[in-house]
Structure formats: C-alpha cells, structure tokens
C-alpha positions as a Markdown table, in Angstrom:
| # | Residue | x | y | z |
|---|---|---|---|---|
| 1 | Met | 188.1 | 3.7 | 194.7 |
| 2 | Gly | 196.8 | 7.9 | 195.2 |
| 3 | Ala | 195.7 | 4.2 | 194.6 |
| 4 | Glu | 197.8 | 1.7 | 192.7 |
| 5 | Arg | 196.6 | 0.6 | 189.2 |
| 6 | Leu | 195.4 | -3.0 | 189.1 |
| 7 | Ser | 197.3 | -5.4 | 186.8 |
| 8 | Asp | 196.0 | -8.6 | 188.4 |
| 9 | Thr | 193.0 | -9.9 | 186.3 |
| 10 | Arg | 192.9 | -13.4 | 187.6 |
| 11 | Ala | 189.4 | -13.0 | 189.1 |
| 12 | Leu | 187.9 | -10.9 | 186.4 |
| 13 | Ser | 186.5 | -13.9 | 184.4 |
| 14 | Val | 186.1 | -17.4 | 185.6 |
| 15 | Asp | 184.7 | -20.1 | 183.3 |
| 16 | Gly | 183.2 | -17.4 | 181.1 |
| 17 | Met | 181.6 | -15.5 | 184.0 |
| 18 | Thr | 182.2 | -11.8 | 184.6 |
| 19 | Arg | 181.6 | -10.0 | 187.8 |
| 20 | Val | 179.7 | -6.7 | 187.0 |
| 21 | Trp | 179.6 | -3.8 | 189.4 |
| 22 | Leu | 176.2 | -2.1 | 189.6 |
| 23 | Asp | 176.2 | 1.2 | 191.4 |
| 24 | Ser | 173.1 | 1.9 | 193.6 |
| 25 | Thr | 172.9 | 5.5 | 192.4 |
| 26 | Glu | 172.3 | 4.2 | 188.8 |
| 27 | Trp | 169.9 | 1.4 | 189.8 |
| 28 | Asp | 167.8 | 3.5 | 192.3 |
| 29 | Cys | 166.5 | 5.7 | 189.4 |
| 30 | Cys | 165.9 | 3.1 | 186.6 |
| 31 | Gly | 167.4 | -0.3 | 187.1 |
| 32 | Asp | 165.2 | -3.3 | 186.2 |
| 33 | Pro | 164.8 | -5.8 | 189.1 |
| 34 | Phe | 166.5 | -9.2 | 188.6 |
| 35 | Thr | 167.2 | -12.3 | 190.7 |
| 36 | Leu | 169.2 | -15.5 | 190.4 |
| 37 | Ser | 168.9 | -17.3 | 187.1 |
| 38 | Asp | 167.5 | -14.3 | 185.3 |
| 39 | Glu | 168.9 | -13.3 | 181.8 |
| 40 | Val | 170.5 | -9.9 | 181.9 |
| 41 | Asp | 172.0 | -7.4 | 179.5 |
| 42 | Phe | 174.3 | -4.8 | 181.1 |
| 43 | Val | 175.8 | -1.8 | 179.3 |
| 44 | Val | 179.5 | -1.6 | 180.3 |
| 45 | His | 180.8 | 1.8 | 181.1 |
| 46 | Arg | 184.4 | 0.6 | 181.7 |
| 47 | Arg | 186.3 | -2.5 | 182.3 |
| 48 | Thr | 188.9 | -1.3 | 184.8 |
| 49 | Pro | 188.2 | 0.2 | 188.2 |
| 50 | Ser | 188.8 | 3.9 | 188.7 |
| 51 | Asp | 191.4 | 5.1 | 191.2 |
| 52 | Glu | 188.6 | 6.4 | 193.5 |
| 53 | Phe | 186.9 | 2.9 | 193.4 |
| 54 | Val | 190.2 | 1.2 | 194.4 |
| 55 | Arg | 190.8 | 3.7 | 197.1 |
| 56 | Asp | 187.3 | 3.5 | 198.6 |
| 57 | Leu | 186.7 | -0.3 | 198.4 |
| 58 | Gly | 190.3 | -1.6 | 198.3 |
| 59 | Ala | 192.4 | -3.3 | 195.7 |
| 60 | Glu | 191.4 | -6.8 | 196.7 |
| 61 | Leu | 187.7 | -6.3 | 195.9 |
| 62 | Ala | 188.4 | -4.1 | 192.9 |
| 63 | Ala | 190.6 | -6.9 | 191.4 |
| 64 | Thr | 187.5 | -9.2 | 191.2 |
| 65 | Val | 185.4 | -6.8 | 189.1 |
| 66 | Gly | 185.4 | -7.3 | 185.4 |
| 67 | Ala | 183.0 | -4.6 | 184.2 |
| 68 | Phe | 181.3 | -1.5 | 185.6 |
| 69 | Glu | 177.7 | -1.1 | 184.4 |
| 70 | Arg | 176.0 | 2.2 | 183.7 |
| 71 | Arg | 172.4 | 2.9 | 183.1 |
| 72 | His | 173.0 | 6.2 | 181.3 |
| 73 | Pro | 176.4 | 6.2 | 179.6 |
| 74 | Gln | 177.9 | 9.5 | 178.6 |
| 75 | Ala | 179.1 | 8.1 | 175.3 |
| 76 | Thr | 177.8 | 5.5 | 172.9 |
| 77 | Thr | 179.0 | 2.0 | 173.7 |
| 78 | Asn | 178.5 | -1.4 | 172.3 |
| 79 | Asp | 180.3 | -3.0 | 175.2 |
| 80 | Arg | 177.9 | -5.3 | 177.1 |
| 81 | Val | 177.8 | -8.2 | 179.4 |
| 82 | Gln | 174.9 | -10.6 | 178.7 |
| 83 | Gly | 174.1 | -13.8 | 180.4 |
| 84 | Arg | 172.4 | -15.5 | 183.3 |
| 85 | Val | 172.8 | -14.4 | 186.9 |
| 86 | Thr | 174.4 | -17.0 | 189.0 |
| 87 | Val | 175.5 | -15.1 | 192.1 |
| 88 | Ile | 174.4 | -11.8 | 193.6 |
| 89 | Gln | 176.7 | -10.1 | 196.3 |
| 90 | Ile | 175.8 | -6.9 | 197.9 |
| 91 | Val | 178.6 | -4.5 | 199.1 |
| 92 | Leu | 177.9 | -2.0 | 201.8 |
| 93 | Gln | 180.2 | 0.8 | 202.9 |
| 94 | Asp | 179.8 | 2.9 | 206.0 |
| 95 | Thr | 180.9 | 6.5 | 206.0 |
| 96 | Val | 181.9 | 8.1 | 209.3 |
| 97 | Thr | 181.7 | 11.9 | 209.7 |
| 98 | Arg | 183.6 | 13.4 | 212.5 |
| 99 | Ser | 183.2 | 16.9 | 213.8 |
| 100 | Ser | 184.4 | 18.8 | 216.9 |
| 101 | Pro | 182.8 | 21.8 | 218.5 |
| 102 | Val | 184.5 | 25.2 | 217.9 |
| 103 | Val | 184.8 | 27.5 | 220.9 |
| 104 | Pro | 184.7 | 31.1 | 219.9 |
| 105 | Gly | 188.1 | 32.8 | 220.4 |
| 106 | Thr | 190.1 | 29.5 | 220.2 |
| 107 | Val | 192.3 | 28.1 | 217.3 |
| 108 | His | 191.9 | 24.6 | 216.2 |
| 109 | Arg | 194.1 | 22.5 | 214.0 |
| 110 | Gly | 193.4 | 23.2 | 210.4 |
| 111 | Met | 191.9 | 26.6 | 211.1 |
| 112 | Thr | 193.6 | 30.0 | 211.2 |
C-alpha cells in the first residue's frame, strides 16, 4: 500500500543491512524507544509489502523495505531482524478528505 507485486529486491539488503518498517499504530501502544547505534530485536510479521502498502506509499518506497515489524503478531514467528540502528527515516503521509454540501431536493453524482 490493484497494485503490482514487487519483484525487485535490490534495495532490501545492502551490506547485511535490512530496512525494517515500523508502523506507528504498533509503536504508539508499546514500542520501546530507540535511537541511532542502539541494538534492536524486531519481530518480523512479513518480508514482502502488502498490496495496500504498495498502493498507499508507492512501489519505489515499498521496494526498499526488507521486513515489516509487528509488536503483536497474530501467529507465532521466529523471524526476526536483530542488529544496530544505523539510520532512522520517518515517513509521513497526509490524507485529504473531501466533501461537498448536499442541497435538499437535488441529485448529486454518486447519489440516487
């Protein structure tokens, strides 16, 4: 976050480094703070981006993510990324909600 499936993995691991996606909804509730040069141990939920992730953030960014972390995995997993933090990047996405006033007695597109 239909979207195309990613097959290009050139940016997933560089010199033994893996870019891990940490979702704010997971970390807002119970993520431990970390900073550059900290040792981390992330539980990996999946290694490939979902179609929704590719659609929402674009194939270019999605192609650079090698693991998706989850604080509360739904199934037992031994897949982990462990190591030292060398770079932290924050991705922000704005959502625009549009609405238009409805005048009683008129018909608008999408309404019957």
